[in-house]
PLY file of the C-alpha trace (Angstrom):
ply
format ascii 1.0
element vertex 123
property float x
property float y
property float z
element edge 122
property int vertex1
property int vertex2
end_header
-15.10 1.71 13.17
-15.74 1.87 9.44
-17.29 5.03 8.13
-20.08 4.58 5.60
-19.65 5.91 2.12
-20.72 9.46 1.39
-22.54 7.98 -1.62
-25.75 6.01 -1.17
-26.42 4.78 -4.71
-24.60 3.88 -7.91
-26.38 6.81 -9.60
-24.82 9.22 -7.08
-21.39 7.76 -7.81
-21.90 8.07 -11.58
-23.02 11.71 -11.25
-19.98 12.51 -9.09
-17.56 10.84 -11.49
-19.13 12.50 -14.54
-19.09 15.94 -12.89
-15.49 15.55 -11.73
-14.02 14.20 -14.95
-16.00 16.28 -17.44
-14.58 19.44 -15.88
-11.04 18.21 -15.36
-9.81 16.15 -18.27
-7.61 17.95 -20.77
-9.32 18.38 -24.17
-7.15 15.63 -25.67
-8.33 13.02 -23.12
-11.59 11.12 -22.77
-13.40 9.09 -20.14
-15.92 6.39 -20.81
-17.81 4.01 -18.59
-17.10 0.33 -19.15
-20.35 -1.60 -19.27
-22.72 -1.65 -16.33
-19.99 -1.88 -13.66
-18.78 1.17 -11.76
-15.67 1.28 -13.90
-14.32 3.90 -16.29
-11.44 4.05 -18.77
-9.52 7.35 -18.82
-7.34 7.63 -21.90
-5.82 9.94 -24.48
-8.11 10.61 -27.47
-5.14 10.09 -29.76
-2.96 7.17 -28.79
0.79 7.10 -29.01
2.28 5.22 -31.96
2.07 1.41 -31.46
-0.34 1.88 -28.55
-3.58 -0.08 -28.56
-5.19 0.00 -25.12
-3.18 2.36 -22.92
-5.32 3.92 -20.17
-5.98 4.57 -16.54
-8.88 2.67 -15.01
-11.17 4.02 -12.33
-13.14 1.42 -10.40
-15.50 2.08 -7.50
-16.08 -0.61 -4.88
-19.53 -2.16 -4.50
-20.11 -0.36 -1.20
-19.05 2.98 -2.85
-16.34 3.52 -0.20
-13.24 3.13 -2.36
-12.30 4.85 -5.61
-9.43 2.87 -7.15
-7.27 4.40 -9.90
-5.18 1.73 -11.61
-1.95 2.82 -13.31
1.29 1.33 -14.61
-0.06 -2.19 -15.08
0.70 -4.36 -18.07
-0.37 -7.58 -19.73
3.19 -8.41 -20.82
4.97 -11.57 -19.76
3.82 -14.74 -18.12
4.03 -13.80 -14.43
0.51 -14.60 -13.22
1.18 -13.38 -9.69
2.79 -10.17 -10.91
-0.13 -9.47 -13.22
-2.66 -10.19 -10.47
-1.04 -7.69 -8.06
-2.07 -4.41 -9.66
-0.66 -0.96 -8.98
-3.26 1.58 -7.90
-4.04 4.73 -5.97
-6.97 4.27 -3.59
-9.12 7.14 -2.36
-11.81 6.63 0.25
-15.13 8.36 -0.28
-14.46 10.42 2.87
-11.11 11.57 1.49
-12.84 12.93 -1.62
-13.98 15.88 0.53
-10.41 17.14 0.82
-8.83 15.58 -2.29
-11.30 15.47 -5.16
-11.30 12.81 -7.83
-10.68 15.61 -10.35
-7.44 16.66 -8.64
-6.22 13.06 -8.31
-6.80 12.29 -12.00
-5.32 15.64 -13.08
-2.18 14.89 -11.05
-1.85 11.44 -12.64
-2.13 12.88 -16.15
0.31 15.73 -15.43
2.83 13.34 -13.86
2.65 10.52 -16.43
6.36 9.84 -16.00
5.49 8.43 -12.58
1.82 7.44 -13.04
2.39 5.51 -16.26
-0.58 4.39 -18.33
-1.72 0.77 -18.13
-0.75 -1.26 -21.22
-3.20 -4.13 -21.67
-2.54 -5.30 -25.24
1.03 -6.59 -24.94
0.46 -10.36 -24.99
0 1
1 2
2 3
3 4
4 5
5 6
6 7
7 8
8 9
9 10
10 11
11 12
12 13
13 14
14 15
15 16
16 17
17 18
18 19
19 20
20 21
21 22
22 23
23 24
24 25
25 26
26 27
27 28
28 29
29 30
30 31
31 32
32 33
33 34
34 35
35 36
36 37
37 38
38 39
39 40
40 41
41 42
42 43
43 44
44 45
45 46
46 47
47 48
48 49
49 50
50 51
51 52
52 53
53 54
54 55
55 56
56 57
57 58
58 59
59 60
60 61
61 62
62 63
63 64
64 65
65 66
66 67
67 68
68 69
69 70
70 71
71 72
72 73
73 74
74 75
75 76
76 77
77 78
78 79
79 80
80 81
81 82
82 83
83 84
84 85
85 86
86 87
87 88
88 89
89 90
90 91
91 92
92 93
93 94
94 95
95 96
96 97
97 98
98 99
99 100
100 101
101 102
102 103
103 104
104 105
105 106
106 107
107 108
108 109
109 110
110 111
111 112
112 113
113 114
114 115
115 116
116 117
117 118
118 119
119 120
120 121
121 122
C-alpha cells in the first residue's frame, strides 16, 4: 500500500526545501527555484572555467512523494535514449524523516567526484 506524502501542499514543499537548503549549502553555492514548477537548480556561485550550466537539479513529484536529485547528466552527443534516461537519486517523502534533504545534498556536493554535476550546454 502506498503511503501518502508527508507534505499536503506545494507551499509546504517549498518551505521545506528552502529551510533545508538555506542552512546546508556551502557559502559558494546557490539554489534557485526554476519557474512555477517544483524544481530547483543547485549550483556553484562561481562556475568552473568553460562551464555554462553545470548544476544539480531537484525536482519534486506532483503528489509530493518523491524528491528527485538529478546528477551526472549531459546534453552531449546524439543518443536520444541515453539522454532521456537520466541519472538521479530519489528520496521518498517518508525517507526524509531519517535522511534529510539537507544531508543528501551536502553529501552530493562533498562527493562531487562521484555525484558529478549535470552539464546541459554541451550541444
